[in-house]
N, CA, C and O of each residue as an XYZ file, in Angstrom:
576
protein
N     -20.532    -50.026    -13.081
C     -20.724    -48.986    -12.080
C     -20.443    -47.645    -12.758
O     -19.404    -47.480    -13.397
N     -21.351    -46.699    -12.624
C     -21.155    -45.406    -13.272
C     -20.299    -44.483    -12.398
O     -20.065    -44.743    -11.218
N     -19.849    -43.413    -13.017
C     -18.914    -42.499    -12.337
C     -19.548    -41.839    -11.112
O     -18.843    -41.528    -10.152
N     -20.863    -41.619    -11.128
C     -21.534    -41.017     -9.971
C     -21.507    -41.973     -8.770
O     -21.299    -41.547     -7.635
N     -21.714    -43.242     -9.029
C     -21.663    -44.242     -7.950
C     -20.243    -44.372     -7.407
O     -20.027    -44.428     -6.196
N     -19.291    -44.417     -8.319
C     -17.878    -44.475     -7.914
C     -17.536    -43.253     -7.056
O     -16.891    -43.378     -6.015
N     -17.967    -42.092     -7.495
C     -17.703    -40.851     -6.762
C     -18.332    -40.894     -5.365
O     -17.695    -40.510     -4.384
N     -19.569    -41.355     -5.280
C     -20.236    -41.457     -3.980
C     -19.451    -42.382     -3.048
O     -19.240    -42.051     -1.881
N     -19.020    -43.537     -3.555
C     -18.285    -44.495     -2.724
C     -16.939    -43.932     -2.282
O     -16.524    -44.137     -1.141
N     -16.264    -43.230     -3.171
C     -14.976    -42.635     -2.798
C     -15.145    -41.502     -1.793
O     -14.303    -41.321     -0.914
N     -16.231    -40.738     -1.919
C     -16.493    -39.693     -0.923
C     -16.831    -40.318      0.431
O     -16.441    -39.788      1.471
N     -17.546    -41.432      0.422
C     -17.823    -42.142      1.671
C     -16.508    -42.592      2.315
O     -16.298    -42.389      3.511
N     -15.625    -43.203      1.519
C     -14.333    -43.662      2.029
C     -13.516    -42.483      2.559
O     -12.860    -42.595      3.594
N     -13.555    -41.360      1.853
C     -12.848    -40.156      2.300
C     -13.398    -39.665      3.626
O     -12.643    -39.251      4.506
N     -14.714    -39.713      3.767
C     -15.353    -39.292      5.020
C     -14.936    -40.192      6.174
O     -14.768    -39.716      7.296
N     -14.764    -41.496      5.912
C     -14.300    -42.416      6.957
C     -12.913    -41.999      7.437
O     -12.646    -41.999      8.639
N     -12.035    -41.646      6.510
C     -10.689    -41.189      6.869
C     -10.776    -39.921      7.720
O     -10.094    -39.803      8.738
N     -11.613    -38.980      7.302
C     -11.757    -37.725      8.031
C     -12.310    -37.969      9.427
O     -11.825    -37.377     10.392
N     -13.312    -38.828      9.553
C     -13.902    -39.131     10.872
C     -12.851    -39.752     11.789
O     -12.773    -39.397     12.966
N     -12.045    -40.674     11.267
C     -10.991    -41.259     12.097
C      -9.996    -40.185     12.528
O      -9.529    -40.188     13.667
N      -9.674    -39.270     11.619
C      -8.774    -38.162     11.970
C      -9.346    -37.286     13.070
O      -8.628    -36.867     13.978
N     -10.637    -37.013     12.987
C     -11.288    -36.207     14.031
C     -11.238    -36.942     15.368
O     -11.008    -36.323     16.407
N     -11.455    -38.275     15.348
C     -11.356    -39.060     16.590
C      -9.969    -38.916     17.215
O      -9.841    -38.748     18.428
N      -8.939    -38.981     16.380
C      -7.564    -38.834     16.883
C      -7.337    -37.436     17.441
O      -6.714    -37.268     18.489
N      -7.842    -36.449     16.740
C      -7.693    -35.061     17.186
C      -8.414    -34.825     18.515
O      -7.895    -34.141     19.397
N      -9.610    -35.395     18.651
C     -10.393    -35.204     19.873
C      -9.805    -35.939     21.082
O     -10.198    -35.678     22.219
N      -8.873    -36.850     20.838
C      -8.229    -37.549     21.954
C      -7.374    -36.609     22.796
O      -6.922    -36.979     23.879
N      -7.156    -35.407     22.307
C      -6.401    -34.417     23.090
C      -7.181    -33.952     24.312
O      -6.602    -33.413     25.255
N      -8.493    -34.159     24.297
C      -9.352    -33.693     25.375
C      -9.944    -34.878     26.129
O     -10.558    -35.753     25.518
N      -9.766    -34.918     27.451
C     -10.252    -36.074     28.226
C     -11.731    -36.403     27.990
O     -12.106    -37.575     27.964
N     -12.548    -35.406     27.825
C     -13.982    -35.655     27.683
C     -14.342    -36.307     26.339
O     -15.397    -36.930     26.221
N     -13.478    -36.169     25.334
C     -13.785    -36.720     24.011
C     -12.815    -37.825     23.576
O     -12.777    -38.171     22.395
N     -12.059    -38.364     24.475
C     -11.071    -39.373     24.075
C     -11.628    -40.791     24.097
O     -10.921    -41.734     23.740
N     -12.889    -40.958     24.511
C     -13.475    -42.294     24.623
C     -13.475    -43.053     23.292
O     -13.262    -44.266     23.285
N     -13.710    -42.365     22.162
C     -13.782    -43.051     20.866
C     -12.428    -43.660     20.497
O     -12.360    -44.797     20.029
N     -11.365    -42.909     20.706
C     -10.038    -43.430     20.395
C      -9.633    -44.508     21.395
O      -8.969    -45.475     21.021
N     -10.018    -44.356     22.646
C      -9.728    -45.379     23.650
C     -10.421    -46.688     23.288
O      -9.817    -47.755     23.389
N     -11.678    -46.617     22.870
C     -12.415    -47.810     22.450
C     -11.751    -48.448     21.240
O     -11.601    -49.669     21.184
N     -11.354    -47.635     20.275
C     -10.673    -48.148     19.083
C      -9.365    -48.834     19.471
O      -9.075    -49.929     18.988
N      -8.581    -48.208     20.330
C      -7.311    -48.804     20.780
C      -7.568    -50.112     21.530
O      -6.791    -51.061     21.416
N      -8.645    -50.158     22.288
C      -8.986    -51.368     23.038
C      -9.248    -52.538     22.091
O      -8.894    -53.677     22.399
N      -9.860    -52.265     20.954
C     -10.121    -53.318     19.972
C      -8.841    -53.674     19.215
O      -8.569    -54.849     18.970
N      -8.058    -52.663     18.848
C      -6.839    -52.886     18.068
C      -5.824    -53.715     18.852
O      -5.187    -54.608     18.294
N      -5.674    -53.422     20.146
C      -4.739    -54.188     20.970
C      -5.502    -55.332     21.631
O      -5.742    -55.338     22.838
N      -5.870    -56.292     20.800
C      -6.671    -57.449     21.180
C      -5.985    -58.249     22.268
O      -4.760    -58.363     22.218
N      -6.658    -58.798     23.224
C      -8.108    -58.840     23.389
C      -8.641    -57.570     24.051
O      -7.912    -56.875     24.759
N      -9.925    -57.274     23.810
C     -10.529    -56.075     24.396
C     -10.482    -56.107     25.922
O     -10.422    -57.173     26.534
N     -10.511    -54.933     26.512
C     -10.545    -54.820     27.962
C      -9.242    -54.402     28.593
O      -9.194    -54.112     29.789
N      -8.176    -54.365     27.802
C      -6.877    -54.039     28.391
C      -6.505    -52.571     28.234
O      -5.428    -52.161     28.666
N      -7.380    -51.768     27.621
C      -7.062    -50.352     27.434
C      -7.986    -49.453     28.239
O      -7.970    -48.236     28.053
N      -8.777    -50.014     29.116
C      -9.741    -49.202     29.860
C      -9.059    -48.176     30.758
O      -9.646    -47.146     31.088
N      -7.826    -48.457     31.151
C      -7.112    -47.524     32.015
C      -5.953    -46.837     31.281
O      -4.954    -46.463     31.895
N      -6.100    -46.679     29.967
C      -5.050    -46.063     29.160
C      -4.743    -44.657     29.681
O      -5.642    -43.888     30.022
N      -3.458    -44.349     29.731
C      -3.011    -43.041     30.200
C      -2.463    -42.270     29.005
O      -1.510    -42.711     28.363
N      -3.058    -41.129     28.707
C      -2.607    -40.313     27.586
C      -1.519    -39.358     28.063
O      -1.804    -38.282     28.589
N      -0.271    -39.770     27.870
C       0.872    -38.915     28.188
C       0.900    -37.759     27.195
O       0.321    -37.864     26.114
N       1.566    -36.653     27.544
C       1.630    -35.513     26.614
C       2.157    -35.904     25.230
O       1.685    -35.388     24.217
N       3.127    -36.809     25.189
C       3.674    -37.243     23.898
C       2.618    -37.976     23.074
O       2.529    -37.789     21.861
N       1.820    -38.810     23.739
C       0.751    -39.546     23.048
C      -0.310    -38.587     22.525
O      -0.826    -38.770     21.423
N      -0.633    -37.577     23.301
C      -1.614    -36.580     22.861
C      -1.082    -35.831     21.638
O      -1.811    -35.615     20.669
N       0.183    -35.439     21.689
C       0.782    -34.744     20.559
C       0.739    -35.612     19.300
O       0.320    -35.148     18.239
N       1.169    -36.861     19.417
C       1.168    -37.754     18.263
C      -0.244    -38.007     17.745
O      -0.463    -38.098     16.537
N      -1.191    -38.118     18.659
C      -2.580    -38.332     18.258
C      -3.126    -37.128     17.497
O      -3.835    -37.294     16.504
N      -2.805    -35.920     17.953
C      -3.303    -34.731     17.250
C      -2.606    -34.554     15.898
O      -3.232    -34.125     14.930
N      -1.322    -34.882     15.831
C      -0.623    -34.827     14.547
C      -1.233    -35.847     13.583
O      -1.515    -35.527     12.428
N      -1.434    -37.069     14.061
C      -2.063    -38.105     13.232
C      -3.451    -37.652     12.788
O      -3.825    -37.836     11.630
N      -4.208    -37.066     13.701
C      -5.537    -36.582     13.356
C      -5.499    -35.550     12.248
O      -6.286    -35.611     11.303
N      -4.580    -34.601     12.368
C      -4.450    -33.578     11.328
C      -4.064    -34.163      9.981
O      -4.594    -33.759      8.947
N      -3.135    -35.120      9.994
C      -2.719    -35.767      8.745
C      -3.890    -36.544      8.133
O      -4.119    -36.473      6.926
N      -4.621    -37.276      8.956
C      -5.751    -38.058      8.448
C      -6.847    -37.144      7.892
O      -7.416    -37.434      6.840
N      -7.142    -36.063      8.576
C      -8.153    -35.122      8.079
C      -7.699    -34.529      6.740
O      -8.489    -34.430      5.802
N      -6.438    -34.140      6.658
C      -5.907    -33.595      5.407
C      -5.909    -34.618      4.282
O      -6.236    -34.287      3.142
N      -5.548    -35.851      4.589
C      -5.526    -36.930      3.594
C      -6.939    -37.193      3.086
O      -7.154    -37.313      1.880
N      -7.902    -37.283      4.000
C      -9.290    -37.500      3.611
C      -9.833    -36.344      2.782
O     -10.566    -36.557      1.816
N      -9.476    -35.123      3.160
C      -9.911    -33.944      2.396
C      -9.306    -33.962      0.992
O      -9.974    -33.607      0.020
N      -8.051    -34.372      0.889
C      -7.416    -34.467     -0.422
C      -8.132    -35.498     -1.290
O      -8.393    -35.244     -2.466
N      -8.450    -36.653     -0.722
C      -9.196    -37.669     -1.475
C     -10.542    -37.131     -1.929
O     -10.964    -37.371     -3.060
N     -11.222    -36.398     -1.039
C     -12.522    -35.819     -1.369
C     -12.382    -34.847     -2.554
O     -13.190    -34.866     -3.483
N     -11.352    -34.004     -2.507
C     -11.152    -33.025     -3.580
C     -10.754    -33.695     -4.897
O     -11.200    -33.277     -5.965
N      -9.921    -34.728     -4.826
C      -9.585    -35.478     -6.044
C     -10.852    -36.082     -6.636
O     -11.071    -36.031     -7.846
N     -11.677    -36.650     -5.774
C     -12.930    -37.263     -6.234
C     -13.856    -36.214     -6.843
O     -14.481    -36.458     -7.875
N     -13.942    -35.062     -6.214
C     -14.856    -34.012     -6.674
C     -14.363    -33.323     -7.945
O     -15.140    -33.121     -8.878
N     -13.089    -32.964     -7.989
C     -12.594    -32.111     -9.062
C     -11.847    -32.841    -10.174
O     -11.945    -32.445    -11.336
N     -11.106    -33.891     -9.847
C     -10.282    -34.559    -10.851
C     -10.969    -35.785    -11.448
O     -10.867    -36.021    -12.652
N     -11.652    -36.551    -10.639
C     -12.276    -37.791    -11.116
C     -13.185    -37.578    -12.324
O     -13.096    -38.360    -13.271
N     -14.052    -36.567    -12.349
C     -14.921    -36.400    -13.517
C     -14.163    -36.067    -14.815
O     -14.615    -36.409    -15.907
N     -13.015    -35.403    -14.684
C     -12.263    -34.962    -15.866
C     -11.179    -35.954    -16.279
O     -10.993    -36.226    -17.465
N     -10.471    -36.486    -15.296
C      -9.333    -37.378    -15.531
C      -9.441    -38.593    -14.606
O      -8.670    -38.715    -13.655
N     -10.389    -39.489    -14.880
C     -10.615    -40.599    -13.945
C      -9.402    -41.509    -13.735
O      -9.165    -41.974    -12.620
N      -8.642    -41.761    -14.787
C      -7.488    -42.657    -14.626
C      -6.382    -42.003    -13.798
O      -5.704    -42.687    -13.030
N      -6.191    -40.699    -13.941
C      -5.210    -39.986    -13.111
C      -5.671    -39.965    -11.655
O      -4.871    -40.193    -10.747
N      -6.952    -39.694    -11.429
C      -7.495    -39.703    -10.066
C      -7.294    -41.074     -9.432
O      -6.879    -41.184     -8.278
N      -7.594    -42.113    -10.199
C      -7.408    -43.481     -9.694
C      -5.944    -43.729     -9.343
O      -5.645    -44.267     -8.277
N      -5.042    -43.347    -10.221
C      -3.620    -43.577     -9.993
C      -3.131    -42.885     -8.727
O      -2.433    -43.491     -7.914
N      -3.495    -41.621     -8.560
C      -3.056    -40.868     -7.375
C      -3.579    -41.498     -6.091
O      -2.826    -41.702     -5.139
N      -4.864    -41.803     -6.070
C      -5.465    -42.338     -4.856
C      -4.980    -43.757     -4.573
O      -4.673    -44.094     -3.429
N      -4.911    -44.582     -5.604
C      -4.518    -45.976     -5.404
C      -3.089    -46.086     -4.889
O      -2.817    -46.861     -3.972
N      -2.188    -45.327     -5.465
C      -0.794    -45.372     -4.997
C      -0.690    -44.918     -3.546
O       0.019    -45.536     -2.752
N      -1.387    -43.851     -3.197
C      -1.359    -43.346     -1.825
C      -1.904    -44.389     -0.847
O      -1.304    -44.642      0.198
N      -3.031    -44.982     -1.189
C      -3.656    -45.987     -0.320
C      -2.760    -47.212     -0.170
O      -2.616    -47.739      0.933
N      -2.159    -47.671     -1.265
C      -1.310    -48.869     -1.184
C      -0.037    -48.616     -0.381
O       0.423    -49.498      0.343
N       0.536    -47.418     -0.503
C       1.716    -47.070      0.301
C       1.332    -47.046      1.784
O       2.019    -47.631      2.621
N       0.211    -46.355      2.100
C      -0.266    -46.330      3.491
C      -0.473    -47.753      3.992
O       0.024    -48.125      5.055
N      -1.212    -48.547      3.219
C      -1.567    -49.899      3.647
C      -0.320    -50.734      3.947
O      -0.253    -51.411      4.974
N       0.646    -50.685      3.066
C       1.863    -51.489      3.239
C       2.585    -51.140      4.543
O       2.881    -52.023      5.348
N       2.862    -49.871      4.743
C       3.651    -49.482      5.912
C       2.848    -49.545      7.210
O       3.382    -49.946      8.245
N       1.588    -49.159      7.170
C       0.762    -49.219      8.378
C       0.555    -50.669      8.809
O       0.576    -50.972     10.002
N       0.358    -51.554      7.853
C       0.135    -52.962      8.181
C       1.412    -53.605      8.713
O       1.360    -54.362      9.682
N       2.545    -53.318      8.102
C       3.819    -53.836      8.622
C       4.028    -53.338     10.053
O       4.383    -54.117     10.937
N       3.810    -52.054     10.278
C       3.948    -51.490     11.620
C       2.988    -52.123     12.601
O       3.351    -52.361     13.753
N       1.776    -52.399     12.172
C       0.787    -53.016     13.050
C       1.202    -54.424     13.447
O       1.033    -54.829     14.597
N       1.738    -55.155     12.503
C       2.165    -56.524     12.800
C       3.404    -56.546     13.689
O       3.570    -57.452     14.506
N       4.274    -55.549     13.529
C       5.457    -55.455     14.380
C       5.115    -54.859     15.741
O       5.868    -55.048     16.697
N       4.013    -54.155     15.847
C       3.568    -53.326     16.972
C       3.507    -53.929     18.342
O       4.083    -53.289     19.222
N       2.943    -54.986     18.662
C       2.079    -55.849     17.866
C       0.619    -55.430     18.005
O       0.092    -55.363     19.115
N      -0.016    -55.156     16.903
C      -1.434    -54.810     16.877
C      -2.071    -55.465     15.652
O      -2.494    -54.775     14.724
N      -2.138    -56.804     15.650
C      -2.639    -57.506     14.464
C      -4.079    -57.146     14.099
O      -4.452    -57.236     12.930
N      -4.888    -56.744     15.066
C      -6.253    -56.346     14.736
C      -6.251    -55.088     13.868
O      -7.134    -54.919     13.027
N      -5.277    -54.210     14.059
C      -5.191    -53.028     13.205
C      -4.908    -53.440     11.764
O      -5.424    -52.825     10.831
N      -4.090    -54.474     11.577
C      -3.836    -54.978     10.222
C      -5.137    -55.468      9.589
O      -5.357    -55.253      8.397
N      -5.992    -56.113     10.356
C      -7.292    -56.546      9.830
C      -8.174    -55.348      9.492
O      -8.835    -55.336      8.453
N      -8.186    -54.341     10.367
C      -8.951    -53.124     10.073
C      -8.403    -52.420      8.832
O      -9.160    -51.827      8.064
N      -7.092    -52.487      8.642
C      -6.492    -51.892      7.447
C      -7.054    -52.527      6.177
O      -7.282    -51.843      5.179
N      -7.274    -53.833      6.225
C      -7.838    -54.526      5.060
C      -9.238    -53.985      4.758
O      -9.574    -53.748      3.598
N     -10.048    -53.792      5.789
C     -11.390    -53.240      5.580
C     -11.313    -51.837      4.997
O     -12.056    -51.493      4.078
N     -10.422    -51.047      5.529
C     -10.225    -49.683      5.052
C      -9.763    -49.699      3.597
O     -10.243    -48.913      2.780
N      -8.832    -50.594      3.276
C      -8.337    -50.733      1.908
C      -9.473    -51.080      0.953
O      -9.560    -50.523     -0.142
N     -10.338    -51.994      1.364
C     -11.432    -52.447      0.507
C     -12.400    -51.312      0.162
O     -12.883    -51.238     -0.968
N     -12.688    -50.426      1.128
C     -13.651    -49.359      0.820
C     -13.108    -48.391     -0.224
O     -13.880    -47.677     -0.865
N     -11.803    -48.358     -0.400
C     -11.220    -47.568     -1.485
C     -11.024    -48.411     -2.745
O     -11.277    -47.933     -3.851
N     -10.580    -49.650     -2.591
C     -10.272    -50.481     -3.757
C     -11.496    -50.764     -4.614
O     -11.412    -50.714     -5.841
N     -12.625    -51.059     -3.993
C     -13.818    -51.419     -4.770
C     -14.157    -50.331     -5.787
O     -14.263    -50.635     -6.975
N     -14.333    -49.071     -5.367
C     -14.637    -48.070     -6.393
C     -13.451    -47.748     -7.309
O     -13.647    -47.503     -8.499
N     -12.237    -47.744     -6.778
C     -11.082    -47.406     -7.619
C     -10.879    -48.422     -8.740
O     -10.538    -48.048     -9.862
N     -11.085    -49.688     -8.445
C     -10.912    -50.717     -9.472
C     -12.037    -50.685    -10.501
O     -11.890    -51.226    -11.597
N     -13.140    -50.066    -10.160
C     -14.252    -49.936    -11.107
C     -13.990    -48.841    -12.143
O     -14.643    -48.815    -13.186
N     -13.063    -47.957    -11.878
C     -12.827    -46.834    -12.787
C     -12.379    -47.328    -14.152
O     -12.888    -46.856    -15.168
N     -11.449    -48.257    -14.202
C     -10.974    -48.761    -15.494
C     -12.103    -49.435    -16.251
O     -12.243    -49.248    -17.460
N     -12.916    -50.226    -15.540
C     -14.043    -50.885    -16.209
C     -15.044    -49.869    -16.731
O     -15.605    -50.039    -17.813
N     -15.265    -48.808    -15.956
C     -16.193    -47.760    -16.374
C     -15.642    -47.047    -17.605
O     -16.403    -46.679    -18.501
N     -14.342    -46.853    -17.655
C     -13.718    -46.192    -18.803
C     -13.826    -47.042    -20.068
O     -13.959    -46.504    -21.167
N     -13.770    -48.355    -19.919
C     -13.878    -49.248    -21.083
C     -15.278    -49.247    -21.675
O     -15.445    -49.498    -22.869
N     -16.283    -48.971    -20.859
C     -17.662    -48.997    -21.345
C     -18.095    -47.665    -21.943
O     -19.153    -47.589    -22.567
N     -17.296    -46.611    -21.765
C     -17.688    -45.310    -22.332
C     -16.922    -44.997    -23.599
O     -17.130    -43.943    -24.201
């Protein structure tokens, strides 16, 4: 896999993080909270139990904070991919991989304790969209 393909995949993964952050941020407004409500309905399996979710002020605050953090995290990944990956691919890989693995570990533990086991499964999918291109960086470096 060449560096351009790796970069495209990492930017896609970064965009997924940013989109999820925007969904969390938009939950502050009743008219745009449907996406997060649907996501919560799937995460707290079985579906159908979140249709009457009530967004208390504290939940709205936490959702907007989470949204801001996710947007910032995704933007940071995008900038690492754009500016650092072409020059220092192994450093870019190290920074992103450590961040993703730390997130994955704690978010998944929290999801299992939550209990929101479906979120742990979604975490695996999210992890994979970053791991596939990140693990290709070392192989790409060996071929150049």
